[in-house]
C-alpha positions as CSV (number, residue, x, y, z in Angstrom):
1,M,84.9,70.1,71.4
2,P,85.0,70.0,75.1
3,T,82.3,68.2,77.0
4,Y,81.1,69.3,80.4
5,L,80.2,66.3,82.9
6,K,79.6,69.0,85.4
7,Q,78.8,72.7,84.7
8,A,79.3,75.7,87.2
9,A,75.6,76.8,88.0
10,E,77.1,80.4,88.6
11,P,80.1,81.1,86.3
12,A,82.7,83.4,87.8
13,A,82.5,86.8,86.3
14,G,85.4,89.0,85.2
15,H,86.4,92.0,87.2
16,R,83.9,94.6,88.0
17,P,83.0,96.8,91.0
18,S,81.3,95.4,93.8
19,S,77.5,95.3,94.2
20,G,76.0,98.5,95.0
21,S,75.4,97.9,98.6
22,V,79.1,97.0,99.3
23,A,80.4,99.9,97.1
24,D,78.1,102.2,98.9
25,V,78.9,101.0,102.3
26,V,82.8,101.2,101.3
27,R,82.4,104.6,99.9
28,D,80.9,105.9,103.1
29,V,83.1,104.4,105.3
30,I,86.4,105.7,103.4
31,A,84.6,109.2,103.2
32,D,83.9,109.2,106.9
33,V,87.7,108.1,107.9
34,R,89.0,110.7,105.8
35,K,86.8,113.5,107.4
36,R,86.8,112.3,111.0
37,G,90.1,110.1,111.4
38,D,90.6,108.0,114.4
39,E,87.1,108.9,115.6
40,A,85.5,107.2,112.6
41,V,87.8,104.3,112.7
42,R,86.9,103.5,116.3
43,E,83.3,103.7,115.7
44,Y,83.3,101.3,112.6
45,S,85.7,98.9,114.4
46,A,83.2,98.8,117.3
47,K,80.3,98.3,114.8
48,F,82.0,95.6,112.7
49,D,84.2,94.0,114.9
50,S,82.8,94.9,118.6
51,W,86.6,96.0,119.1
52,S,87.4,99.7,120.3
53,P,90.6,99.8,122.4
54,D,92.2,102.8,123.5
55,D,94.9,102.2,120.9
56,F,94.7,99.9,117.8
57,R,98.5,99.8,117.7
58,L,100.2,96.9,119.7
59,A,103.0,98.1,121.7
60,P,106.3,96.3,121.5
61,A,106.1,94.9,125.0
62,K,102.4,93.7,124.1
63,I,103.8,92.0,121.0
64,E,106.6,90.3,122.9
65,E,104.0,89.1,125.4
66,I,101.8,87.6,122.6
67,V,104.6,85.9,120.8
68,A,105.8,84.3,123.9
69,G,102.5,82.9,124.6
70,V,102.3,81.2,121.3
71,D,103.3,77.4,121.2
72,A,107.0,77.0,120.4
73,G,106.1,74.5,117.7
74,V,104.0,77.1,115.9
75,I,106.7,79.6,116.2
76,D,109.1,76.9,114.6
77,D,106.9,76.3,111.7
78,I,106.4,80.1,111.0
79,R,109.9,80.7,111.1
80,A,110.2,77.5,108.7
81,V,107.8,78.9,106.3
82,Q,109.1,82.3,106.5
83,S,112.5,81.2,105.7
84,R,111.3,79.7,102.4
85,V,109.3,82.8,101.5
86,R,112.4,84.8,102.1
87,A,114.6,83.0,100.2
88,F,112.5,82.9,97.1
89,A,112.0,86.4,97.3
90,R,115.7,87.1,97.5
91,H,116.0,85.3,94.4
92,Q,113.3,87.2,92.8
93,K,115.2,90.5,93.8
94,D,118.5,89.1,92.4
95,S,116.9,88.9,89.1
96,L,116.5,92.5,88.8
97,R,119.3,94.8,88.7
98,D,120.0,98.4,88.3
99,F,122.2,99.4,85.4
100,E,123.8,102.2,83.5
101,V,124.7,102.2,79.7
102,E,126.6,104.5,77.6
103,S,123.8,104.3,74.4
104,E,126.2,106.5,72.5
105,P,129.5,108.6,73.3
106,G,128.6,110.9,76.0
107,V,124.9,110.0,76.7
108,L,124.2,107.9,79.7
109,L,120.9,105.9,80.3
110,G,120.3,104.2,83.5
111,Q,117.7,102.4,85.6
112,K,117.0,102.1,89.2
113,N,114.8,99.8,91.5
114,I,113.4,101.9,94.5
115,P,111.7,100.4,97.2
116,V,108.2,101.9,98.0
117,G,108.6,103.9,101.2
118,R,105.6,103.0,103.3
119,V,103.3,99.8,102.9
120,G,100.1,98.8,104.3
121,A,100.0,95.1,104.7
122,Y,96.4,93.7,105.3
123,V,96.2,90.3,106.8
124,P,92.6,88.9,106.8
125,G,90.9,87.4,110.0
126,G,87.2,86.8,110.1
127,R,86.5,83.0,110.4
128,Y,89.9,81.9,110.4
129,P,93.3,83.5,111.1
130,L,95.0,83.6,108.0
131,V,98.7,83.2,109.4
132,A,100.3,82.6,106.0
133,S,99.1,85.9,104.5
134,A,101.4,87.7,106.9
135,H,104.4,85.9,105.2
136,M,103.6,86.8,101.7
137,T,102.8,90.6,102.1
138,V,105.4,91.4,105.0
139,V,108.3,89.2,104.3
140,T,108.3,90.0,100.7
141,A,108.2,93.9,101.3
142,K,111.0,93.8,103.6
143,V,113.1,91.7,101.3
144,A,112.3,94.3,98.8
145,G,113.8,96.9,101.1
146,V,110.5,98.8,102.2
147,E,111.6,100.9,104.8
148,H,108.1,100.8,106.9
149,V,105.5,98.0,106.8
150,T,102.2,98.6,108.7
151,A,100.6,95.3,109.3
152,C,96.8,95.1,109.9
153,T,94.9,92.3,111.1
154,P,91.3,92.2,112.7
155,P,90.4,90.5,116.1
156,I,88.7,87.0,115.7
157,R,85.3,86.8,117.6
158,G,86.9,89.6,120.0
159,E,90.0,87.8,120.6
160,I,93.8,88.8,119.5
161,P,94.8,86.2,116.9
162,A,98.2,85.3,118.5
163,A,99.7,83.2,115.7
164,T,99.0,86.0,113.3
165,V,100.5,88.6,115.5
166,A,103.6,86.4,115.7
167,A,103.8,85.9,112.1
168,M,103.8,89.8,111.4
169,H,106.4,90.3,114.0
170,L,108.6,87.7,113.0
171,A,108.1,88.8,109.1
172,G,109.6,92.3,110.1
173,A,106.6,94.4,110.5
174,D,107.5,97.9,111.9
175,E,104.0,98.4,113.5
176,I,101.3,96.0,114.1
177,L,97.4,97.2,114.3
178,L,94.7,95.0,115.5
179,L,92.2,96.6,113.1
180,G,90.2,94.9,110.3
181,G,87.7,95.7,107.3
182,T,87.3,98.6,105.3
183,Q,88.0,100.9,108.2
184,A,91.8,99.5,108.4
185,V,92.3,100.0,104.6
186,A,91.0,103.4,104.8
187,A,92.9,104.5,107.7
188,M,96.2,103.3,106.3
189,A,95.3,104.8,102.8
190,V,94.3,108.3,103.9
191,G,96.0,108.5,107.3
192,T,94.7,109.5,110.7
193,E,95.8,111.3,113.7
194,T,97.5,108.1,114.8
195,I,97.8,105.9,111.6
196,G,100.5,107.0,109.2
197,K,99.5,107.1,105.6
198,V,101.1,104.5,103.3
199,D,102.1,104.4,99.7
200,L,100.7,101.0,98.8
201,L,98.2,98.5,100.1
202,A,98.8,94.8,100.0
203,G,97.1,91.5,100.9
204,P,93.9,89.7,100.4
205,G,90.4,90.2,102.2
206,N,86.7,90.0,102.0
207,A,84.5,91.9,99.5
208,Y,84.6,94.9,101.4
209,V,88.4,95.0,101.9
210,A,88.7,94.3,98.1
211,E,86.3,97.0,97.2
212,A,88.1,99.4,99.4
213,K,91.4,98.7,97.6
214,R,89.7,99.2,94.3
215,Q,88.2,102.7,95.3
216,L,91.4,103.8,96.6
217,F,93.6,102.6,93.9
218,G,95.4,105.9,92.5
219,E,95.5,107.7,95.8
220,V,97.7,104.7,96.8
221,G,99.1,101.9,94.9
222,I,97.7,98.2,95.3
223,D,99.3,94.8,94.8
224,L,96.2,93.6,92.7
225,F,92.6,93.3,92.5
226,A,91.7,89.9,94.2
227,G,88.3,87.7,94.0
228,P,87.5,84.4,95.4
229,T,90.1,81.9,95.5
230,E,90.1,79.7,92.3
231,T,91.7,76.4,91.5
232,L,92.1,74.5,88.1
233,I,93.3,70.7,87.6
234,V,94.6,69.6,84.2
235,A,94.8,65.7,84.5
236,D,95.3,62.7,82.1
237,D,94.1,59.0,82.7
238,S,97.2,58.6,84.8
239,A,95.9,60.9,87.7
240,D,94.6,59.5,90.8
241,P,91.0,60.4,91.1
242,F,91.2,60.4,94.9
243,V,94.1,63.0,95.0
244,V,92.3,65.0,92.3
245,A,89.0,65.1,94.3
246,V,90.9,66.0,97.6
247,D,92.9,68.9,95.8
248,L,89.6,70.2,94.3
249,L,88.0,70.6,97.6
250,S,91.1,71.8,99.3
251,Q,90.5,75.1,97.6
252,A,86.8,75.1,97.4
253,E,87.0,75.4,101.4
254,H,88.2,78.9,100.9
255,G,84.6,80.3,100.5
256,P,81.3,79.4,98.8
257,D,82.0,81.3,95.6
258,S,85.5,79.6,95.1
259,P,85.6,77.9,91.6
260,A,87.1,74.5,91.4
261,V,87.5,73.0,87.9
262,L,88.8,69.7,86.5
263,V,89.8,69.9,82.8
264,T,90.6,66.1,81.8
265,T,91.3,63.8,79.0
266,S,89.6,61.2,80.5
267,R,85.7,60.8,80.9
268,A,86.1,57.9,83.4
269,L,88.4,59.8,85.7
270,G,86.0,62.8,85.7
271,E,83.1,60.5,86.5
272,R,85.0,59.0,89.4
273,V,86.3,62.5,90.6
274,I,82.5,63.8,91.0
275,A,81.6,60.8,92.7
276,L,84.4,61.1,95.1
277,V,83.7,64.6,95.7
278,E,80.4,64.1,97.1
279,R,81.6,61.2,99.3
280,I,84.3,63.4,100.8
281,L,82.1,66.4,101.4
282,V,79.7,64.3,103.6
283,E,82.0,64.5,106.7
284,M,84.4,67.3,105.7
285,P,84.5,69.8,108.3
286,T,84.6,72.8,106.1
287,A,81.9,71.5,103.8
288,D,79.5,74.6,104.6
289,F,82.0,76.5,102.5
290,A,83.5,73.6,99.9
291,G,79.9,72.3,99.3
292,P,78.4,75.5,97.9
293,A,81.5,76.2,96.2
294,W,81.6,73.0,94.3
295,R,77.9,72.9,93.5
296,N,77.5,76.4,92.3
297,H,81.2,77.0,90.8
298,G,82.6,73.6,90.2
299,A,83.1,72.2,86.9
300,V,84.4,69.0,85.0
301,V,85.3,69.3,81.3
302,V,86.5,66.5,79.1
303,T,88.7,67.3,76.3
304,G,89.9,65.2,73.2
305,D,93.8,65.6,74.1
306,L,96.0,67.4,76.3
307,D,96.5,70.2,73.8
308,E,92.9,71.0,74.0
309,A,93.0,70.6,77.9
310,Y,95.7,73.4,77.9
311,R,93.6,75.6,75.6
312,V,90.7,75.3,77.9
313,A,92.6,76.0,81.1
314,D,94.3,79.0,79.3
315,E,90.6,80.2,78.8
316,Y,89.8,79.9,82.4
317,A,93.0,81.7,83.3
318,S,92.6,80.4,86.9
319,E,94.4,81.7,89.7
320,H,96.0,78.2,90.5
321,V,96.6,75.4,87.8
322,Q,97.5,72.0,89.0
323,I,99.1,69.8,86.2
324,L,98.4,65.8,87.1
325,T,99.7,64.3,84.0
326,R,102.3,61.9,82.8
327,E,104.5,64.8,81.6
328,P,103.6,67.8,83.8
329,R,106.5,70.0,82.7
330,R,104.9,70.1,79.1
331,A,102.3,72.7,80.6
332,L,105.3,75.2,81.0
333,E,105.7,75.3,77.2
334,R,102.0,75.1,76.2
335,M,100.1,77.6,78.8
336,R,100.5,81.0,79.4
337,N,97.5,82.2,81.6
338,F,97.7,81.3,85.1
339,G,98.7,82.8,88.4
340,A,100.8,79.9,89.6
341,L,101.5,76.5,88.3
342,F,102.0,73.5,90.4
343,L,103.5,70.5,88.5
344,G,102.8,66.9,89.3
345,E,101.3,64.9,92.1
346,G,104.3,65.6,94.5
347,T,102.9,69.2,94.7
348,C,99.7,70.8,95.5
349,V,98.0,74.2,95.6
350,S,97.9,74.0,99.4
351,Y,101.8,73.9,99.5
352,G,101.8,77.3,97.6
353,D,99.2,78.5,99.9
354,K,101.0,77.6,103.2
355,V,104.5,76.5,103.1
356,I,106.6,76.1,99.9
357,G,108.0,79.6,99.5
358,T,106.3,81.0,96.4
359,N,103.7,83.8,97.0
360,H,100.2,83.0,97.2
361,T,98.5,86.5,96.5
362,L,97.8,85.8,93.1
363,P,95.3,87.0,90.2
364,T,91.8,85.9,90.0
365,R,88.8,86.3,87.6
366,G,90.8,86.2,84.4
367,A,93.4,88.7,85.5
368,A,96.1,86.1,84.8
369,R,95.7,86.9,81.3
370,Y,97.6,90.2,82.0
371,T,99.4,90.2,85.4
372,G,101.2,87.8,87.5
373,G,100.9,87.5,91.3
374,L,102.5,89.6,94.4
375,W,106.2,89.4,94.2
376,V,109.3,91.6,95.2
377,G,108.7,93.7,92.2
378,K,105.3,95.0,93.3
379,Y,107.1,96.8,96.1
380,L,109.8,98.3,93.8
381,K,109.5,101.3,91.6
382,T,111.6,100.9,88.4
383,V,112.8,104.5,87.4
384,T,115.3,105.7,85.0
385,Y,117.5,108.6,84.7
386,Q,119.4,110.2,81.9
387,E,122.7,112.3,81.7
388,V,124.4,113.9,78.5
389,T,128.0,114.6,79.2
390,D,129.4,115.5,75.8
391,P,128.4,118.8,74.4
392,A,128.4,117.4,70.7
393,A,126.2,114.7,71.7
394,S,123.7,117.1,73.3
395,A,123.7,119.2,70.2
396,R,123.0,116.2,67.9
397,L,120.1,115.2,70.2
398,G,118.9,118.8,70.3
399,A,118.6,118.9,66.6
400,L,116.7,115.6,66.5
401,C,114.4,116.9,69.2
402,G,113.5,119.9,67.4
403,R,112.6,118.0,64.2
404,A,110.5,115.5,66.2
405,A,108.8,117.7,68.4
406,R,107.8,120.1,65.6
407,V,105.9,117.0,63.7
408,E,103.9,116.8,66.9
409,F,103.3,120.7,66.9
410,F,105.2,120.9,70.3
411,E,107.0,124.2,69.9
412,G,108.1,124.4,73.3
413,H,109.6,121.1,73.4
414,A,111.5,121.7,70.0
415,R,113.0,125.0,71.5
416,S,114.5,123.0,74.4
417,G,116.3,120.9,71.7
418,D,117.1,124.1,69.6
419,V,118.7,125.9,72.4
420,R,121.2,123.2,73.1
421,A,122.0,122.7,69.3
422,W,122.7,126.4,69.3
423,K,124.7,126.5,72.3
424,Y,126.9,123.5,71.7
425,A,127.2,123.5,68.2
426,G,126.4,127.0,66.9
427,A,123.2,126.2,65.1
428,P,120.9,129.1,64.1
429,L,118.2,130.2,66.7
430,P,116.0,132.3,64.6
431,W,113.3,132.6,67.2
432,A,115.5,133.7,69.9
433,P,114.9,137.2,71.3
434,S,117.4,139.8,70.6
435,G,120.4,140.2,72.8
436,I,120.4,136.8,74.0
437,S,123.7,135.3,74.2
438,G,123.3,131.8,76.1
439,G,126.5,131.9,77.6
440,R,128.4,131.0,74.4
């Protein structure tokens, strides 16, 4: 049985609607934006972000001016990261294919992958500019072939987040709005006088943004339901406790409700990591987030062997799972519930978040049990088509359809099959009105 050296004081719950106050605020904002359009958007932006320009849309000349003001080294880094994200997304797209097969003589069945027409990409701001989210949402959408991407990000303390704007522009956004929060999500989802309605919303955000996506799902598509960032490390006695401690805190700094969990076969390693985390937190610049996250949501679990460690990790179904063991690739065979897997000391979750090229928008709160994260396929509609070119094949299918539909008491369906069996093969049609020739 697993032993807990440290348990979370507030275990993360599964997916559920937000608290009443958040849900109510979001519901009211969406309804108001739906009713009053731009006027409501402007009022909420002024209220929540102290931002109310004449036009939330950045003109092309303004975008060029902002990008030109960003440090050249930052631009180079943005391009380098985006090239990695773009390359991996292209490999994902290449793994999908349209096809057409002749399932039997004269019966053609096909599949096509059609890009969503319009996407709203939300790039969070708030306390920090989350530049990397622009890479993950916009670049991937454009690789998928999305025709129009509206990218939205809030001002940060009344200032334009220049690096984020540059990232959205370089990623290929078709328009950029300096607008945040529920009002941004609602405006893109329902459309206003100046903001076009999108077909799908993508990107992370705070509790209000997440709740807005939840309430609007169905009216528009969404990438996935997202909660606080999670990380879990599986380690044996070969792991470096200092590396483990640093990597746990690297994700805890996302927010005070971000779980950070160590599952290890070594009690000594677990105890050492706990001690190191406390020492590192003392002078960590983001300890105001990382500290509460570790105290309230951090856990250290000791297991009897690695097989048990993998089972425990699968029960957590964490967003990020880092494997620090002698044979990290064993996890590929043994684990099934994770958003993304990071194998060996040479990699880390921060690489996935910021630079390596895989997408960092991933399932949280147990959703890894049934879905993966954002990828090219989220922006594609996989549709099918059918064509029957051989009359004899249509007659055979018609006879079968008539029998199959009547088992379910669907007489109308049955008659669609009957009429083809009659027209193409002369089958009897006892229910037909008199005088019907059917063109035979």
